[in-house]
Structure formats: C-alpha cells, structure tokens
C-alpha positions in Angstrom: 18.4 -51.1 -79.1 19.8 -50.9 -75.6 23.0 -52.9 -75.0 23.2 -55.5 -72.3 24.7 -54.7 -68.9 28.4 -54.4 -68.4 30.2 -56.4 -65.7 30.3 -53.4 -63.3 26.5 -52.9 -63.5 25.9 -56.6 -62.9 28.3 -56.6 -59.9 26.5 -53.6 -58.5 23.2 -55.3 -58.8 24.6 -58.3 -56.9 26.0 -56.2 -54.1 22.6 -54.4 -53.7 20.4 -57.5 -53.9 22.7 -59.7 -51.7 22.4 -63.5 -51.6 19.1 -64.5 -53.1 17.6 -67.8 -51.9 14.2 -69.3 -52.5 12.1 -71.8 -54.5 10.3 -72.2 -57.8 6.9 -71.2 -56.5 3.6 -72.6 -57.7 0.8 -72.6 -55.1 -0.3 -76.1 -54.0 -3.8 -75.4 -55.5 -2.4 -75.0 -59.1 -1.2 -77.7 -61.4 0.5 -75.2 -63.8 0.9 -71.4 -64.4 -2.4 -71.1 -66.3 -4.2 -72.4 -63.3 -2.3 -70.1 -61.1 -2.9 -66.9 -63.1 -6.3 -67.3 -64.8 -9.0 -65.2 -63.0 -11.3 -68.3 -62.4 -8.6 -70.2 -60.5 -6.4 -67.4 -59.1 -6.1 -68.4 -55.4 -4.7 -65.4 -53.6 -5.4 -66.8 -50.1 -3.3 -69.9 -50.7 -0.6 -67.9 -52.5 -0.4 -65.5 -49.5 -0.3 -68.3 -47.0 2.4 -70.2 -48.8 4.5 -67.1 -49.5 4.4 -66.6 -45.7 5.6 -70.2 -45.2 8.5 -69.5 -47.6 9.5 -66.5 -45.7 9.3 -68.4 -42.4 11.7 -71.0 -43.8 14.1 -68.1 -44.7 13.5 -67.7 -48.4 13.8 -64.1 -49.7 13.0 -64.7 -53.4 10.6 -66.7 -55.5 10.9 -67.8 -59.1 7.4 -67.7 -60.6 6.3 -68.8 -64.1 3.9 -66.6 -66.0 1.9 -67.7 -69.0 1.1 -66.0 -72.3 -2.4 -67.4 -72.6 -3.4 -66.1 -69.2 -2.3 -62.6 -70.3 -3.9 -62.9 -73.7 -7.3 -63.6 -72.2 -7.2 -60.7 -69.8 -4.1 -58.4 -70.1 -5.2 -55.9 -67.5 -6.5 -58.5 -65.0 -3.4 -60.6 -65.4 -1.1 -57.6 -64.5 -3.4 -56.8 -61.6 -3.1 -60.4 -60.3 0.7 -60.2 -60.7 0.7 -57.0 -58.8 -1.3 -58.7 -56.0 1.3 -61.5 -55.8 4.2 -59.0 -55.8 2.5 -57.1 -53.0 1.9 -60.3 -51.0 5.5 -61.2 -51.3 6.8 -57.8 -50.5 4.8 -57.8 -47.2 6.9 -60.8 -46.2 10.2 -59.4 -47.4 10.3 -61.6 -50.5 11.1 -60.6 -54.0 10.2 -62.3 -57.3 11.9 -63.6 -60.5 9.2 -63.9 -63.2 9.6 -66.4 -66.1 7.9 -65.5 -69.4 8.3 -68.6 -71.5 8.8 -72.3 -70.8 9.8 -75.2 -73.1 9.0 -78.1 -70.7 6.1 -80.6 -70.5 2.8 -80.4 -72.4 3.3 -78.4 -75.6 -0.4 -77.9 -76.2 -1.7 -75.5 -73.5 -5.3 -74.5 -73.6 -6.9 -71.6 -71.7 -9.8 -72.3 -69.5 -10.4 -75.1 -66.9 -7.3 -77.3 -66.6 -7.5 -81.1 -66.7 -7.0 -82.9 -63.4 -3.4 -84.1 -63.0 -2.7 -87.7 -63.6 -2.6 -89.5 -60.2 0.9 -89.5 -58.6 2.7 -88.3 -61.8 5.3 -85.6 -61.7 4.1 -82.3 -63.3 1.5 -84.1 -65.3 -0.6 -81.0 -65.6 2.2 -78.6 -66.5 2.0 -76.8 -69.9 4.5 -75.0 -72.1 4.4 -71.3 -72.9 4.0 -70.7 -75.8 2.4 -73.8 -77.2 4.0 -75.7 -80.1 1.7 -74.2 -82.7 2.8 -70.7 -81.8 6.5 -71.6 -81.5 6.4 -73.2 -85.0 5.0 -70.0 -86.6 7.3 -66.9 -86.8 4.4 -64.5 -87.2 2.6 -65.9 -84.2 5.9 -65.6 -82.3 6.0 -62.0 -83.2 2.5 -61.5 -81.6 4.0 -62.4 -78.3 5.9 -59.1 -78.2 2.8 -57.4 -76.8 2.7 -59.8 -73.9 6.4 -59.3 -73.0 6.4 -55.6 -73.4 3.1 -55.0 -71.6 4.1 -56.8 -68.5 7.7 -55.4 -68.5 6.6 -51.8 -69.1 4.2 -52.0 -66.1 6.9 -53.4 -63.8 10.1 -52.2 -65.5 11.3 -50.1 -62.5 9.8 -52.2 -59.7 12.2 -53.1 -56.9 10.1 -56.1 -55.9 11.4 -57.9 -59.1 14.9 -59.3 -58.9 15.5 -60.3 -62.5 13.5 -61.1 -65.6 13.9 -64.8 -66.6 13.0 -64.8 -70.3 12.7 -68.5 -71.2 13.0 -71.7 -69.2 14.7 -74.6 -70.9 13.7 -73.4 -74.4 15.1 -76.4 -76.3 14.0 -79.2 -74.0 13.6 -82.5 -75.9 10.7 -83.1 -73.5 10.8 -86.9 -73.6 7.4 -87.3 -72.0 5.9 -85.5 -74.9 8.4 -86.2 -77.6 5.8 -87.3 -80.1 4.0 -84.0 -79.7 6.9 -81.6 -80.2 7.6 -79.8 -83.5 10.7 -81.4 -85.2 12.7 -78.2 -85.3 12.0 -77.1 -81.8 15.5 -76.1 -81.0 15.7 -73.7 -84.0 12.3 -72.2 -83.3 13.1 -71.8 -79.6 16.3 -70.0 -80.5 14.3 -67.7 -82.8 11.9 -66.8 -80.0 14.6 -66.4 -77.4 16.5 -64.0 -79.6 13.4 -62.0 -80.2 12.5 -61.9 -76.5 15.9 -60.5 -75.6 15.4 -57.8 -78.2 11.9 -57.0 -76.9 13.1 -56.9 -73.4 16.1 -54.7 -74.2 13.8 -52.2 -75.9 11.8 -51.8 -72.7 15.1 -51.1 -70.9 14.1 -52.3 -67.4 16.1 -51.5 -64.3 16.2 -55.2 -63.5 18.7 -57.6 -65.3 17.7 -60.1 -68.0 18.6 -63.8 -68.0 17.9 -67.1 -69.6 19.3 -70.2 -68.0 21.5 -72.9 -69.4 20.6 -76.4 -68.3 22.2 -79.1 -70.5 25.5 -79.9 -72.2 29.1 -79.2 -71.4 29.7 -75.6 -70.5 33.5 -75.9 -70.2 34.2 -75.5 -73.9 32.4 -72.5 -75.6 32.8 -74.2 -78.9 30.6 -77.1 -77.8 27.7 -75.0 -76.7 24.3 -75.3 -78.4 23.0 -72.2 -80.2 20.4 -71.7 -77.4 23.0 -72.1 -74.6 25.5 -69.7 -76.4 22.8 -67.0 -76.8 21.6 -67.5 -73.2 25.1 -67.0 -71.9 26.2 -64.2 -74.1 23.0 -62.1 -73.9 22.2 -62.5 -70.2 23.1 -59.7 -67.8 23.4 -62.2 -65.0 24.1 -65.9 -65.6 21.5 -68.4 -64.6 21.7 -72.2 -64.8 20.1 -75.4 -63.6 21.9 -78.3 -61.8 20.3 -81.4 -60.4 23.6 -83.2 -59.9 25.7 -83.9 -56.8 27.9 -81.3 -55.2 30.9 -82.2 -57.4 28.7 -81.6 -60.5 27.4 -78.3 -59.0 31.0 -77.1 -58.3 32.2 -78.0 -61.7 29.4 -76.3 -63.5 29.7 -73.2 -61.4 33.4 -73.1 -62.2 32.7 -73.4 -65.9 30.5 -70.4 -65.8 32.9 -68.2 -63.8 34.6 -67.1 -67.0 31.6 -64.9 -67.9 32.5 -62.7 -64.8 28.8 -62.3 -63.9 26.7 -63.0 -60.9 25.7 -66.7 -60.9 22.1 -67.8 -60.2 21.2 -71.5 -59.8 17.6 -71.2 -60.6 16.8 -74.9 -60.3 18.4 -77.5 -58.0 17.3 -80.1 -55.4 16.3 -83.5 -56.4 17.0 -85.8 -53.4 17.4 -89.1 -55.2 19.9 -87.6 -57.7 22.2 -86.4 -54.9 21.1 -82.7 -55.2 20.1 -81.9 -51.6 19.9 -78.8 -49.4 22.7 -80.1 -47.2 25.3 -79.5 -48.4 24.4 -77.7 -51.6 22.7 -74.7 -50.1 25.5 -74.0 -47.7 28.1 -74.4 -50.5 26.2 -72.0 -52.8 25.9 -69.3 -50.0 29.7 -69.7 -49.3 30.5 -69.3 -53.0 28.1 -66.4 -53.7 25.7 -68.4 -55.9 22.1 -67.5 -55.5 19.8 -70.5 -55.3 16.2 -71.6 -56.0 15.1 -75.2 -55.3 12.4 -76.7 -57.4 9.0 -76.8 -55.6 7.9 -75.8 -52.2 4.5 -77.0 -50.9 3.5 -80.4 -52.3 0.3 -80.0 -54.3 -1.2 -80.3 -57.7 2.1 -80.3 -59.5 3.0 -83.6 -57.6 6.7 -82.9 -57.9 7.4 -84.9 -54.8 7.1 -87.8 -57.2 10.2 -88.3 -59.5 10.5 -87.8 -63.3 10.2 -91.6 -63.8 6.6 -91.5 -62.5 5.7 -90.9 -66.1 6.6 -94.5 -66.8 6.6 -96.2 -63.4 3.5 -96.5 -61.2 3.8 -95.3 -57.6 1.4 -96.9 -55.2 2.6 -94.8 -52.3 4.4 -91.6 -51.6 8.1 -91.9 -52.6 10.7 -92.0 -49.8 12.6 -89.8 -50.1 10.6 -87.2 -52.0 12.0 -86.0 -55.2 11.3 -82.3 -54.9 9.2 -80.1 -52.6 9.8 -79.0 -49.0 6.5 -78.8 -47.1 3.5 -81.1 -46.9 0.1 -79.7 -48.0 -0.7 -78.7 -44.4 2.5 -76.6 -44.2 4.5 -79.0 -42.0 8.0 -80.0 -43.1 8.6 -83.1 -45.1 11.8 -83.5 -43.2 12.1 -81.3 -40.1 15.9 -81.7 -40.0 16.2 -80.5 -43.5 14.0 -77.5 -42.9 16.0 -76.7 -39.8 19.2 -76.8 -42.0 17.6 -74.4 -44.6 16.7 -72.0 -41.8 20.2 -72.2 -40.3 21.8 -71.3 -43.7 19.3 -68.6 -44.6 19.3 -66.9 -41.2 22.9 -67.1 -40.2 
C-alpha cells in the first residue's frame, strides 16, 4: 500500500496549483448527481454554458459530485461523460475536484428518471452515494472498489483534476431523513471511508486525496469523531466546510493549521448565516485557503432556498438567497456581489 503524501509533496502541489477558487457545481438542469451523469439526462450544452459562466466570474476550479449508480449502469459511458466535462472545463481554464461518495440528503437513491423536486425546497431531489442499503452491508461496500478504481485509474495522472475528494460528510445525521437512515451510520461510514482511502492509495494517483471535516470542535484532537480523525490523518491536503461568520471561519482555519497541509474550504457561503463572499473570499485568498462556495446557477437543486424550507413553506423567493450566485438566465443574483468575486479572483 502506498503511503500518503508528506508535507513537502503537499506544499509543492499547492505552489504548483496556486489559489483555487470556485463553486460546488451542478448544472441548473439537474436535481442531483444521478440526473447530471446518467446518459438519458446528461446535459452537456447546459454544463458547457454554465462552466463558461463560472470562468467569466473568475472561478478556476469546480467541485463536482459523481455517483456510483450512474457508473454501475454504464461504466464506460460514465467515464466518457466525465471526460467531456473535464474537456469543457479545461477549454475555459477550469479544473475539477471530483467527489466519489456523499452522506447527505435522501439515503435511497434509485437509478433512472429522477422524481421532480419538491416545490421551493432546498436540495429536495438530492440523493446519497452509496445508498443506505449498500452502506449497511460490508460486502456491498466492497463492491464499490471497482467504481473508485475504474474512475481513478482512467484519470490518475490527469492534470485537469485538482484533488480527489473521497466522501462528503460521511456521518451526516441528515435530519431531513433521520427516520430513513441506518442506526449505525457513523460506524458504517467510517468503514467505507477507510476502505476508500485504501483503494485510492492503491491506485497511486498524481493528485492528492482528501475527505473534508465539517462538524464538531477541531481544536482538541482528543475530541474528534472517528470519521473526522480519519479524514484529517489520512488526507494529503486538508479540506473542511464552514458556513459560519468570518470569526468562525478564522477559528476553524487556525485549528487546522497544526496539520501543516494546504487548506481547502470546500463548502462555504450561506448568506443568512453570515457566510458571505465579502469578506470571506478575500480573507481566504489573503490567508492561502482555497475556496468553493455552495451552488452557482439556481436551478433544480433549489439551494437559493434555505435548509429550513424542509419545514417552512416559502411562497416567494427568499431575500436574501441562501446559496447560489446566478439566476437561471445567467444574470447575477446580486451584481455588486459578483463584481466583488471578480475583483478578488482577478486581482
């Protein structure tokens, strides 16, 4: 088994890549990664157009969720579609951070046509990868090795990929679906995360591996959850989520400095929680923290609506928006905000 990167290799990667800035990208025509990647709903024209809009704003990297069921149905076609997205991004000077697994929202994904999102409900169509039935079964977890290694082997030395993000929020309690989750989700997620690091190390890609931390207190290593400890100790570069204000972002960043690795904030920007482009994006650039906001063009994910839209009815568009940057027609939600992003990314 290959060992993880040492500090010097991680620092070299950061110097060569520079400051990465972008968004968590799902085309406005897709409600979840299955709808994005399945052949029947793969919408390359919209993907190309919206990648172009991201480049125009000044973004140079996209964090993009994959899905095991889309690969399982059509491994070769899935990889070809991923290649098409990488090529579209590269034409605009944009690189990609793929995410293999995800522990958030609906734990029962089904391949095929996706249900219509619930009206004005945040991420009501999003699905986990893998589903709860797979996560609960160690043998079915093991079958996912083919998915991870097939994709990574094809793209293991591809300069268009910044980093492999192995598992998004693996142990999420997922309150919107709490009655549908397996009771030992955290333990089973730890099991799959550990396996995925092993599978990825065996491929030995030129890109670094990461799995982000997102909850709890990171100041005291003794207080970390098992999933957080594994994520921090096994990652080549440290990634994390922060939807708090600037003081919270600063404190969390400082807590992670002890790992002496490049820092990547792979999710931020929730306006009503005090996580905003101004001043967060400028602060992260100044402090060498790469940054990806959640969402870009408002669409079928409906993430301009807040998390509480699962329990509160919204008759109109929220003001301010929760996530997202552009309206469906590509115009800015807030022109002053977009001008600020551009000023930071282009200076």
